[in-house]
Chimera marker file (.cmm) of the C-alpha trace (Angstrom):
<marker_set name="trace">
<marker id="1" x="0.000" y="0.000" z="0.000" r="1" g="1" b="0" radius="0.5"/>
<marker id="2" x="1.497" y="3.344" z="-1.082" r="1" g="1" b="0" radius="0.5"/>
<marker id="3" x="1.169" y="6.091" z="1.489" r="1" g="1" b="0" radius="0.5"/>
<marker id="4" x="2.609" y="9.484" z="2.252" r="1" g="1" b="0" radius="0.5"/>
<marker id="5" x="1.486" y="9.476" z="5.875" r="1" g="1" b="0" radius="0.5"/>
<marker id="6" x="4.417" y="9.083" z="8.227" r="1" g="1" b="0" radius="0.5"/>
<marker id="7" x="4.905" y="9.253" z="11.974" r="1" g="1" b="0" radius="0.5"/>
<marker id="8" x="8.524" y="10.037" z="12.709" r="1" g="1" b="0" radius="0.5"/>
<marker id="9" x="10.700" y="10.364" z="15.770" r="1" g="1" b="0" radius="0.5"/>
<marker id="10" x="13.841" y="12.468" z="15.763" r="1" g="1" b="0" radius="0.5"/>
<marker id="11" x="16.580" y="12.306" z="18.376" r="1" g="1" b="0" radius="0.5"/>
<marker id="12" x="19.071" y="14.941" z="19.505" r="1" g="1" b="0" radius="0.5"/>
<marker id="13" x="22.076" y="13.683" z="21.432" r="1" g="1" b="0" radius="0.5"/>
<marker id="14" x="22.905" y="17.260" z="22.508" r="1" g="1" b="0" radius="0.5"/>
<marker id="15" x="19.531" y="17.554" z="24.242" r="1" g="1" b="0" radius="0.5"/>
<marker id="16" x="19.084" y="13.831" z="24.866" r="1" g="1" b="0" radius="0.5"/>
<marker id="17" x="15.499" y="14.380" z="23.743" r="1" g="1" b="0" radius="0.5"/>
<marker id="18" x="13.098" y="12.918" z="21.228" r="1" g="1" b="0" radius="0.5"/>
<marker id="19" x="10.712" y="14.784" z="18.968" r="1" g="1" b="0" radius="0.5"/>
<marker id="20" x="7.646" y="12.981" z="17.602" r="1" g="1" b="0" radius="0.5"/>
<marker id="21" x="5.816" y="14.325" z="14.579" r="1" g="1" b="0" radius="0.5"/>
<marker id="22" x="3.532" y="13.492" z="11.673" r="1" g="1" b="0" radius="0.5"/>
<marker id="23" x="3.763" y="14.490" z="8.030" r="1" g="1" b="0" radius="0.5"/>
<marker id="24" x="2.492" y="13.636" z="4.590" r="1" g="1" b="0" radius="0.5"/>
<marker id="25" x="5.837" y="14.645" z="3.029" r="1" g="1" b="0" radius="0.5"/>
<marker id="26" x="8.647" y="13.248" z="5.136" r="1" g="1" b="0" radius="0.5"/>
<marker id="27" x="11.638" y="14.570" z="3.184" r="1" g="1" b="0" radius="0.5"/>
<marker id="28" x="10.352" y="18.145" z="3.206" r="1" g="1" b="0" radius="0.5"/>
<marker id="29" x="9.403" y="17.971" z="6.871" r="1" g="1" b="0" radius="0.5"/>
<marker id="30" x="12.769" y="16.530" z="7.917" r="1" g="1" b="0" radius="0.5"/>
<marker id="31" x="14.552" y="19.284" z="6.002" r="1" g="1" b="0" radius="0.5"/>
<marker id="32" x="12.350" y="21.818" z="7.783" r="1" g="1" b="0" radius="0.5"/>
<marker id="33" x="13.382" y="20.503" z="11.201" r="1" g="1" b="0" radius="0.5"/>
<marker id="34" x="17.057" y="20.403" z="10.276" r="1" g="1" b="0" radius="0.5"/>
<marker id="35" x="17.225" y="23.899" z="8.789" r="1" g="1" b="0" radius="0.5"/>
<marker id="36" x="14.392" y="26.003" z="10.166" r="1" g="1" b="0" radius="0.5"/>
<marker id="37" x="15.540" y="28.208" z="13.003" r="1" g="1" b="0" radius="0.5"/>
<marker id="38" x="12.017" y="29.274" z="13.891" r="1" g="1" b="0" radius="0.5"/>
<marker id="39" x="10.607" y="25.857" z="14.829" r="1" g="1" b="0" radius="0.5"/>
<marker id="40" x="9.882" y="26.150" z="18.529" r="1" g="1" b="0" radius="0.5"/>
<marker id="41" x="11.262" y="22.805" z="19.710" r="1" g="1" b="0" radius="0.5"/>
<marker id="42" x="13.708" y="21.484" z="17.127" r="1" g="1" b="0" radius="0.5"/>
<marker id="43" x="15.547" y="24.827" z="16.842" r="1" g="1" b="0" radius="0.5"/>
<marker id="44" x="17.020" y="24.091" z="20.274" r="1" g="1" b="0" radius="0.5"/>
<marker id="45" x="19.553" y="21.702" z="18.691" r="1" g="1" b="0" radius="0.5"/>
<marker id="46" x="21.239" y="21.205" z="15.344" r="1" g="1" b="0" radius="0.5"/>
<marker id="47" x="21.987" y="17.484" z="15.556" r="1" g="1" b="0" radius="0.5"/>
<marker id="48" x="18.536" y="15.940" z="14.993" r="1" g="1" b="0" radius="0.5"/>
<marker id="49" x="18.673" y="12.471" z="13.480" r="1" g="1" b="0" radius="0.5"/>
<marker id="50" x="15.904" y="10.168" z="12.396" r="1" g="1" b="0" radius="0.5"/>
<marker id="51" x="15.402" y="7.661" z="15.197" r="1" g="1" b="0" radius="0.5"/>
<marker id="52" x="12.259" y="5.876" z="14.012" r="1" g="1" b="0" radius="0.5"/>
<marker id="53" x="9.714" y="6.117" z="11.217" r="1" g="1" b="0" radius="0.5"/>
<marker id="54" x="6.307" y="4.482" z="10.794" r="1" g="1" b="0" radius="0.5"/>
<marker id="55" x="4.514" y="4.438" z="7.450" r="1" g="1" b="0" radius="0.5"/>
<marker id="56" x="0.762" y="4.706" z="7.997" r="1" g="1" b="0" radius="0.5"/>
<marker id="57" x="-2.188" y="3.690" z="5.821" r="1" g="1" b="0" radius="0.5"/>
<marker id="58" x="-3.920" y="7.054" z="6.181" r="1" g="1" b="0" radius="0.5"/>
<marker id="59" x="-3.526" y="10.549" z="7.538" r="1" g="1" b="0" radius="0.5"/>
<marker id="60" x="-6.034" y="9.775" z="10.276" r="1" g="1" b="0" radius="0.5"/>
<marker id="61" x="-4.141" y="6.668" z="11.370" r="1" g="1" b="0" radius="0.5"/>
<marker id="62" x="-0.885" y="8.618" z="11.476" r="1" g="1" b="0" radius="0.5"/>
<marker id="63" x="-2.339" y="11.460" z="13.510" r="1" g="1" b="0" radius="0.5"/>
<marker id="64" x="-3.824" y="9.026" z="16.024" r="1" g="1" b="0" radius="0.5"/>
<marker id="65" x="-0.535" y="7.149" z="16.356" r="1" g="1" b="0" radius="0.5"/>
<marker id="66" x="1.417" y="10.392" z="16.792" r="1" g="1" b="0" radius="0.5"/>
<marker id="67" x="-1.012" y="11.447" z="19.525" r="1" g="1" b="0" radius="0.5"/>
<marker id="68" x="-0.693" y="8.051" z="21.231" r="1" g="1" b="0" radius="0.5"/>
<marker id="69" x="3.120" y="8.182" z="21.266" r="1" g="1" b="0" radius="0.5"/>
<marker id="70" x="3.146" y="11.778" z="22.556" r="1" g="1" b="0" radius="0.5"/>
<marker id="71" x="0.601" y="10.954" z="25.256" r="1" g="1" b="0" radius="0.5"/>
<marker id="72" x="2.870" y="8.195" z="26.566" r="1" g="1" b="0" radius="0.5"/>
<marker id="73" x="5.360" y="10.934" z="27.575" r="1" g="1" b="0" radius="0.5"/>
<marker id="74" x="8.026" y="8.275" z="27.872" r="1" g="1" b="0" radius="0.5"/>
<marker id="75" x="11.553" y="8.133" z="26.518" r="1" g="1" b="0" radius="0.5"/>
<marker id="76" x="11.599" y="4.403" z="27.349" r="1" g="1" b="0" radius="0.5"/>
<marker id="77" x="8.418" y="3.809" z="25.324" r="1" g="1" b="0" radius="0.5"/>
<marker id="78" x="9.991" y="5.510" z="22.306" r="1" g="1" b="0" radius="0.5"/>
<marker id="79" x="13.183" y="3.467" z="22.704" r="1" g="1" b="0" radius="0.5"/>
<marker id="80" x="11.090" y="0.306" z="22.952" r="1" g="1" b="0" radius="0.5"/>
<marker id="81" x="9.454" y="1.065" z="19.593" r="1" g="1" b="0" radius="0.5"/>
<marker id="82" x="12.837" y="0.387" z="18.013" r="1" g="1" b="0" radius="0.5"/>
<marker id="83" x="13.622" y="-2.640" z="20.176" r="1" g="1" b="0" radius="0.5"/>
<marker id="84" x="10.226" y="-4.338" z="19.899" r="1" g="1" b="0" radius="0.5"/>
<marker id="85" x="8.643" y="-4.079" z="16.416" r="1" g="1" b="0" radius="0.5"/>
<marker id="86" x="5.505" y="-5.773" z="17.744" r="1" g="1" b="0" radius="0.5"/>
<marker id="87" x="4.617" y="-2.526" z="19.546" r="1" g="1" b="0" radius="0.5"/>
<marker id="88" x="4.454" y="-0.718" z="16.219" r="1" g="1" b="0" radius="0.5"/>
<marker id="89" x="2.425" y="-3.533" z="14.702" r="1" g="1" b="0" radius="0.5"/>
<marker id="90" x="-0.078" y="-3.331" z="17.566" r="1" g="1" b="0" radius="0.5"/>
<marker id="91" x="-0.360" y="0.443" z="17.097" r="1" g="1" b="0" radius="0.5"/>
<marker id="92" x="-0.977" y="0.003" z="13.362" r="1" g="1" b="0" radius="0.5"/>
<marker id="93" x="-3.695" y="-2.528" z="14.118" r="1" g="1" b="0" radius="0.5"/>
<marker id="94" x="-5.243" y="-0.487" z="16.916" r="1" g="1" b="0" radius="0.5"/>
<marker id="95" x="-5.592" y="2.622" z="14.758" r="1" g="1" b="0" radius="0.5"/>
<marker id="96" x="-6.253" y="0.973" z="11.396" r="1" g="1" b="0" radius="0.5"/>
<marker id="97" x="-9.916" y="2.044" z="11.236" r="1" g="1" b="0" radius="0.5"/>
<marker id="98" x="-9.349" y="5.663" z="12.173" r="1" g="1" b="0" radius="0.5"/>
<link id1="1" id2="2" r="1" g="1" b="0" radius="0.2"/>
<link id1="2" id2="3" r="1" g="1" b="0" radius="0.2"/>
<link id1="3" id2="4" r="1" g="1" b="0" radius="0.2"/>
<link id1="4" id2="5" r="1" g="1" b="0" radius="0.2"/>
<link id1="5" id2="6" r="1" g="1" b="0" radius="0.2"/>
<link id1="6" id2="7" r="1" g="1" b="0" radius="0.2"/>
<link id1="7" id2="8" r="1" g="1" b="0" radius="0.2"/>
<link id1="8" id2="9" r="1" g="1" b="0" radius="0.2"/>
<link id1="9" id2="10" r="1" g="1" b="0" radius="0.2"/>
<link id1="10" id2="11" r="1" g="1" b="0" radius="0.2"/>
<link id1="11" id2="12" r="1" g="1" b="0" radius="0.2"/>
<link id1="12" id2="13" r="1" g="1" b="0" radius="0.2"/>
<link id1="13" id2="14" r="1" g="1" b="0" radius="0.2"/>
<link id1="14" id2="15" r="1" g="1" b="0" radius="0.2"/>
<link id1="15" id2="16" r="1" g="1" b="0" radius="0.2"/>
<link id1="16" id2="17" r="1" g="1" b="0" radius="0.2"/>
<link id1="17" id2="18" r="1" g="1" b="0" radius="0.2"/>
<link id1="18" id2="19" r="1" g="1" b="0" radius="0.2"/>
<link id1="19" id2="20" r="1" g="1" b="0" radius="0.2"/>
<link id1="20" id2="21" r="1" g="1" b="0" radius="0.2"/>
<link id1="21" id2="22" r="1" g="1" b="0" radius="0.2"/>
<link id1="22" id2="23" r="1" g="1" b="0" radius="0.2"/>
<link id1="23" id2="24" r="1" g="1" b="0" radius="0.2"/>
<link id1="24" id2="25" r="1" g="1" b="0" radius="0.2"/>
<link id1="25" id2="26" r="1" g="1" b="0" radius="0.2"/>
<link id1="26" id2="27" r="1" g="1" b="0" radius="0.2"/>
<link id1="27" id2="28" r="1" g="1" b="0" radius="0.2"/>
<link id1="28" id2="29" r="1" g="1" b="0" radius="0.2"/>
<link id1="29" id2="30" r="1" g="1" b="0" radius="0.2"/>
<link id1="30" id2="31" r="1" g="1" b="0" radius="0.2"/>
<link id1="31" id2="32" r="1" g="1" b="0" radius="0.2"/>
<link id1="32" id2="33" r="1" g="1" b="0" radius="0.2"/>
<link id1="33" id2="34" r="1" g="1" b="0" radius="0.2"/>
<link id1="34" id2="35" r="1" g="1" b="0" radius="0.2"/>
<link id1="35" id2="36" r="1" g="1" b="0" radius="0.2"/>
<link id1="36" id2="37" r="1" g="1" b="0" radius="0.2"/>
<link id1="37" id2="38" r="1" g="1" b="0" radius="0.2"/>
<link id1="38" id2="39" r="1" g="1" b="0" radius="0.2"/>
<link id1="39" id2="40" r="1" g="1" b="0" radius="0.2"/>
<link id1="40" id2="41" r="1" g="1" b="0" radius="0.2"/>
<link id1="41" id2="42" r="1" g="1" b="0" radius="0.2"/>
<link id1="42" id2="43" r="1" g="1" b="0" radius="0.2"/>
<link id1="43" id2="44" r="1" g="1" b="0" radius="0.2"/>
<link id1="44" id2="45" r="1" g="1" b="0" radius="0.2"/>
<link id1="45" id2="46" r="1" g="1" b="0" radius="0.2"/>
<link id1="46" id2="47" r="1" g="1" b="0" radius="0.2"/>
<link id1="47" id2="48" r="1" g="1" b="0" radius="0.2"/>
<link id1="48" id2="49" r="1" g="1" b="0" radius="0.2"/>
<link id1="49" id2="50" r="1" g="1" b="0" radius="0.2"/>
<link id1="50" id2="51" r="1" g="1" b="0" radius="0.2"/>
<link id1="51" id2="52" r="1" g="1" b="0" radius="0.2"/>
<link id1="52" id2="53" r="1" g="1" b="0" radius="0.2"/>
<link id1="53" id2="54" r="1" g="1" b="0" radius="0.2"/>
<link id1="54" id2="55" r="1" g="1" b="0" radius="0.2"/>
<link id1="55" id2="56" r="1" g="1" b="0" radius="0.2"/>
<link id1="56" id2="57" r="1" g="1" b="0" radius="0.2"/>
<link id1="57" id2="58" r="1" g="1" b="0" radius="0.2"/>
<link id1="58" id2="59" r="1" g="1" b="0" radius="0.2"/>
<link id1="59" id2="60" r="1" g="1" b="0" radius="0.2"/>
<link id1="60" id2="61" r="1" g="1" b="0" radius="0.2"/>
<link id1="61" id2="62" r="1" g="1" b="0" radius="0.2"/>
<link id1="62" id2="63" r="1" g="1" b="0" radius="0.2"/>
<link id1="63" id2="64" r="1" g="1" b="0" radius="0.2"/>
<link id1="64" id2="65" r="1" g="1" b="0" radius="0.2"/>
<link id1="65" id2="66" r="1" g="1" b="0" radius="0.2"/>
<link id1="66" id2="67" r="1" g="1" b="0" radius="0.2"/>
<link id1="67" id2="68" r="1" g="1" b="0" radius="0.2"/>
<link id1="68" id2="69" r="1" g="1" b="0" radius="0.2"/>
<link id1="69" id2="70" r="1" g="1" b="0" radius="0.2"/>
<link id1="70" id2="71" r="1" g="1" b="0" radius="0.2"/>
<link id1="71" id2="72" r="1" g="1" b="0" radius="0.2"/>
<link id1="72" id2="73" r="1" g="1" b="0" radius="0.2"/>
<link id1="73" id2="74" r="1" g="1" b="0" radius="0.2"/>
<link id1="74" id2="75" r="1" g="1" b="0" radius="0.2"/>
<link id1="75" id2="76" r="1" g="1" b="0" radius="0.2"/>
<link id1="76" id2="77" r="1" g="1" b="0" radius="0.2"/>
<link id1="77" id2="78" r="1" g="1" b="0" radius="0.2"/>
<link id1="78" id2="79" r="1" g="1" b="0" radius="0.2"/>
<link id1="79" id2="80" r="1" g="1" b="0" radius="0.2"/>
<link id1="80" id2="81" r="1" g="1" b="0" radius="0.2"/>
<link id1="81" id2="82" r="1" g="1" b="0" radius="0.2"/>
<link id1="82" id2="83" r="1" g="1" b="0" radius="0.2"/>
<link id1="83" id2="84" r="1" g="1" b="0" radius="0.2"/>
<link id1="84" id2="85" r="1" g="1" b="0" radius="0.2"/>
<link id1="85" id2="86" r="1" g="1" b="0" radius="0.2"/>
<link id1="86" id2="87" r="1" g="1" b="0" radius="0.2"/>
<link id1="87" id2="88" r="1" g="1" b="0" radius="0.2"/>
<link id1="88" id2="89" r="1" g="1" b="0" radius="0.2"/>
<link id1="89" id2="90" r="1" g="1" b="0" radius="0.2"/>
<link id1="90" id2="91" r="1" g="1" b="0" radius="0.2"/>
<link id1="91" id2="92" r="1" g="1" b="0" radius="0.2"/>
<link id1="92" id2="93" r="1" g="1" b="0" radius="0.2"/>
<link id1="93" id2="94" r="1" g="1" b="0" radius="0.2"/>
<link id1="94" id2="95" r="1" g="1" b="0" radius="0.2"/>
<link id1="95" id2="96" r="1" g="1" b="0" radius="0.2"/>
<link id1="96" id2="97" r="1" g="1" b="0" radius="0.2"/>
<link id1="97" id2="98" r="1" g="1" b="0" radius="0.2"/>
</marker_set>
């Protein structure tokens, strides 16, 4: 299934922080975070790297998954997304009908 909807997580080692976002054009959005000085949160560091990316079936699914990840408010949860792919699969299933 071809989709443009992407949930992404960036990581800054300088801040030791994660940034979770959603976009329908990942390359443009990533460039924005890396080069835009006016973005409120990501302007605080210049070393953002892609930590994790989830391709979603729809914009609605992606927005719901982004909200879920942000609501967890947990660095460990984000790290576990990378370690345990089944978490992502469960999220995709949980929000598939959104």
